[in-house]
C-alpha positions as CSV (number, residue, x, y, z in Angstrom):
1,X,70.7,-122.2,-14.6
2,X,68.9,-120.8,-17.7
3,X,66.2,-123.5,-17.5
4,X,65.4,-122.4,-13.9
5,X,65.4,-118.8,-14.9
6,X,63.0,-119.5,-17.8
7,X,60.7,-121.5,-15.6
8,X,60.6,-118.6,-13.1
9,X,60.0,-116.0,-15.8
10,X,57.1,-118.0,-17.2
11,X,55.5,-118.6,-13.8
12,X,55.4,-114.9,-13.0
13,X,54.8,-113.6,-16.5
14,X,58.1,-111.8,-16.7
15,X,58.6,-111.9,-20.5
16,X,56.8,-108.6,-21.2
17,X,59.1,-105.9,-22.8
18,X,59.8,-103.0,-20.5
19,X,58.1,-99.6,-21.2
20,X,60.2,-96.5,-21.8
21,X,59.8,-93.7,-19.3
22,X,59.1,-90.6,-21.3
23,X,61.7,-87.8,-21.2
24,X,62.1,-84.4,-22.7
25,X,64.2,-85.8,-25.5
26,X,62.0,-87.5,-28.1
27,X,64.9,-88.9,-30.0
28,X,66.2,-90.7,-26.9
29,X,62.7,-92.1,-26.3
30,X,62.5,-93.4,-29.8
31,X,65.9,-95.2,-29.5
32,X,65.1,-96.6,-26.1
33,X,61.7,-97.9,-27.2
34,X,63.2,-99.5,-30.4
35,X,65.8,-101.3,-28.2
36,X,63.3,-102.4,-25.6
37,X,60.9,-103.8,-28.2
38,X,63.4,-105.4,-30.5
39,X,63.5,-108.8,-28.6
40,X,59.8,-109.1,-29.4
41,X,60.2,-108.9,-33.2
42,X,60.4,-111.8,-35.6
43,X,60.6,-112.2,-39.3
44,X,57.9,-114.4,-40.7
45,X,58.8,-116.5,-43.8
46,X,56.1,-118.2,-45.9
47,X,57.6,-119.8,-49.0
48,X,59.3,-117.0,-50.9
49,X,57.3,-114.3,-49.2
50,X,58.2,-112.7,-45.9
51,X,56.9,-110.2,-43.4
52,X,57.2,-109.3,-39.7
53,X,55.5,-110.2,-36.5
54,X,55.8,-109.7,-32.7
55,X,55.7,-112.1,-29.8
56,X,52.3,-111.9,-27.9
57,X,53.1,-114.3,-25.1
58,X,55.4,-117.0,-23.9
59,X,54.3,-119.9,-21.8
60,X,55.8,-123.4,-21.1
61,X,54.1,-124.8,-24.2
62,X,54.0,-122.2,-26.9
63,X,55.2,-118.8,-28.1
64,X,52.3,-116.9,-29.7
65,X,53.1,-114.4,-32.4
66,X,50.9,-111.8,-34.0
67,X,51.3,-110.8,-37.6
68,X,49.3,-109.5,-40.6
69,X,46.8,-111.8,-42.2
70,X,48.1,-111.1,-45.7
71,X,51.7,-112.2,-44.7
72,X,50.4,-115.7,-44.1
73,X,47.8,-115.9,-46.9
74,X,49.7,-118.6,-48.7
75,X,50.5,-120.6,-45.6
76,X,48.7,-123.8,-46.8
77,X,50.4,-123.6,-50.2
78,X,53.9,-124.3,-48.9
79,X,55.6,-126.4,-46.2
80,X,58.3,-123.8,-45.9
81,X,57.1,-121.5,-43.2
82,X,59.1,-120.5,-40.1
83,X,60.0,-117.5,-38.0
84,X,63.4,-115.9,-37.2
85,X,63.8,-114.3,-33.8
86,X,65.9,-111.2,-33.2
87,X,68.9,-113.2,-32.2
88,X,68.8,-115.2,-35.4
89,X,67.3,-118.3,-34.0
90,X,64.9,-120.1,-36.4
91,X,61.9,-122.1,-35.5
92,X,59.1,-123.8,-37.4
93,X,55.7,-122.2,-36.8
94,X,52.0,-123.2,-36.9
95,X,49.2,-120.9,-38.1
96,X,46.7,-120.8,-35.3
97,X,44.0,-118.5,-36.7
98,X,43.4,-115.5,-39.0
99,X,40.9,-112.8,-38.4
100,X,38.1,-112.8,-41.0
101,X,37.5,-109.0,-40.9
102,X,40.9,-107.4,-40.0
103,X,44.3,-108.0,-41.5
104,X,45.6,-110.1,-38.6
105,X,46.7,-113.6,-37.7
106,X,48.2,-115.6,-34.9
107,X,51.1,-118.1,-35.2
108,X,52.5,-120.5,-32.6
109,X,56.0,-121.8,-32.0
110,X,56.7,-124.6,-29.6
111,X,58.5,-123.2,-26.6
112,X,60.7,-126.3,-26.4
113,X,62.2,-125.5,-29.8
114,X,64.0,-122.5,-28.2
115,X,66.6,-123.6,-25.6
116,X,66.3,-121.8,-22.2
117,X,69.6,-120.0,-22.8
118,X,68.0,-118.1,-25.7
119,X,64.4,-118.1,-24.5
120,X,65.2,-115.9,-21.5
121,X,66.2,-113.0,-23.8
122,X,63.0,-113.0,-25.8
123,X,60.2,-110.5,-24.9
124,X,56.5,-110.1,-25.6
125,X,54.9,-106.9,-26.5
126,X,53.0,-104.8,-23.9
127,X,49.3,-105.3,-24.6
128,X,47.2,-102.7,-22.8
129,X,43.8,-101.8,-24.4
130,X,43.4,-99.0,-22.0
131,X,45.9,-96.9,-23.9
132,X,43.7,-96.6,-27.0
133,X,41.2,-94.1,-25.7
134,X,43.9,-91.6,-24.7
135,X,45.9,-92.4,-27.8
136,X,42.9,-91.4,-30.0
137,X,42.8,-88.0,-28.3
138,X,46.4,-87.1,-28.8
139,X,47.2,-85.2,-32.0
140,X,50.5,-85.9,-33.9
141,X,51.8,-88.6,-31.5
142,X,54.9,-90.3,-32.6
143,X,54.6,-93.9,-33.8
144,X,57.6,-96.3,-33.9
145,X,58.0,-99.5,-36.0
146,X,60.9,-101.9,-36.4
147,X,62.4,-103.0,-39.7
148,X,64.5,-106.1,-40.6
149,X,66.8,-107.0,-43.4
150,X,65.4,-109.7,-45.6
151,X,67.0,-113.0,-44.7
152,X,67.4,-115.1,-47.9
153,X,67.8,-118.8,-47.6
154,X,67.7,-118.2,-43.8
155,X,67.8,-121.8,-42.7
156,X,71.1,-122.3,-44.5
157,X,72.7,-118.9,-44.0
158,X,71.1,-117.0,-41.1
159,X,73.6,-115.6,-38.6
160,X,73.0,-116.3,-34.9
161,X,74.2,-114.0,-32.1
162,X,73.1,-114.3,-28.5
163,X,72.8,-110.5,-28.2
164,X,71.2,-110.1,-31.6
165,X,74.2,-108.2,-33.1
166,X,74.3,-108.2,-36.9
167,X,71.5,-110.7,-37.3
168,X,69.5,-108.3,-39.4
169,X,66.3,-108.8,-37.5
170,X,64.8,-105.6,-36.0
171,X,68.0,-103.7,-36.4
172,X,66.4,-100.6,-37.9
173,X,63.4,-98.5,-36.9
174,X,61.2,-95.9,-38.6
175,X,58.9,-93.3,-36.9
176,X,56.6,-90.5,-37.7
177,X,53.6,-88.5,-36.5
178,X,50.0,-89.9,-36.5
179,X,47.9,-88.1,-39.1
180,X,44.7,-89.6,-37.8
181,X,44.5,-92.4,-35.2
182,X,41.0,-93.6,-36.3
183,X,40.2,-93.0,-39.9
184,X,38.3,-95.0,-42.4
185,X,40.6,-96.5,-45.1
186,X,38.5,-97.5,-48.1
187,X,41.1,-100.1,-49.4
188,X,40.6,-102.1,-46.2
189,X,37.0,-101.2,-45.3
190,X,37.5,-100.3,-41.7
191,X,39.1,-97.6,-39.5
192,X,42.8,-97.6,-39.1
193,X,45.8,-95.7,-37.7
194,X,47.1,-93.4,-40.4
195,X,50.7,-92.3,-39.9
196,X,53.3,-90.1,-41.8
197,X,56.0,-92.8,-41.8
198,X,58.2,-94.4,-44.4
199,X,57.6,-98.1,-44.0
200,X,59.4,-100.6,-46.2
201,X,58.6,-103.9,-47.8
202,X,58.8,-106.7,-45.3
203,X,57.5,-104.7,-42.4
204,X,54.0,-105.8,-42.8
205,X,52.8,-107.7,-39.7
206,X,55.1,-105.9,-37.3
207,X,53.8,-103.8,-34.5
208,X,53.5,-100.0,-34.2
209,X,54.3,-98.5,-30.8
210,X,53.9,-95.3,-29.0
211,X,56.9,-93.5,-27.4
212,X,56.5,-95.5,-24.2
213,X,56.5,-98.8,-26.1
214,X,52.8,-99.7,-25.8
215,X,51.7,-101.9,-28.7
216,X,49.0,-100.0,-30.7
217,X,48.4,-102.3,-33.7
218,X,49.7,-104.1,-36.7
219,X,51.5,-102.3,-39.6
220,X,49.8,-103.6,-42.8
221,X,50.4,-101.2,-45.6
222,X,52.2,-98.1,-46.9
223,X,52.6,-95.9,-50.0
224,X,55.6,-94.5,-51.8
225,X,54.6,-91.1,-50.4
226,X,55.6,-92.0,-46.8
227,X,52.1,-92.9,-45.6
228,X,51.5,-96.0,-43.5
229,X,48.4,-97.6,-42.1
230,X,48.0,-100.0,-39.2
231,X,45.2,-102.2,-37.8
232,X,44.1,-100.8,-34.5
233,X,44.7,-102.8,-31.3
234,X,41.1,-102.2,-30.2
235,X,39.9,-104.0,-33.3
236,X,41.9,-107.2,-32.7
237,X,41.3,-107.5,-29.0
238,X,39.0,-110.5,-29.5
239,X,41.6,-112.3,-31.7
240,X,44.3,-111.7,-29.1
241,X,42.1,-112.9,-26.3
């Protein structure tokens, strides 16, 4: 039964999204990684504003979600804040904490608000701080990020699908080479991942991944010249812990 499967998955920590085994075909790796990580993505709605986020962990009490701090900056100004999972399921969320230095925040959803039938299909991102030292040494590594359609009046109109077909959440992806993995960005005041990648409005808060699917940080900004910056995983380790 789904509830028994969910209980077993929680007990052994089986909700982590699978990594992609690198191949000689970069395009195939990009597609595989986007598909593997899609069950971890959510759209975060705060009043009339929206952004993205990713599931950090799932236990019997709560689903923790990481997003950008600026996505939730108006959290206390509205009672209309919730998340939409990749299959279209909607759940009310609670703001747990925001980082005072880096553009990052943690949300919580009650696990009981997602029935076991749908819970067993969700996934959490793969958090492995050990990947950052090697990532910093690789030049031009490809970074992948997921994109969602904006869901307007989602609580009234959002489409649900068990497999996530046509829900609009995480259905697209963007990618590009890293220009500098650890460069000071004056607009933010700290070092960030700088990528040649055409991010879109609403992607703020979503994760950036390497070709294997390792979570590297939070996408927080971009330009109309196809440049994107992300908060580094190594800088938000304390927040995640």
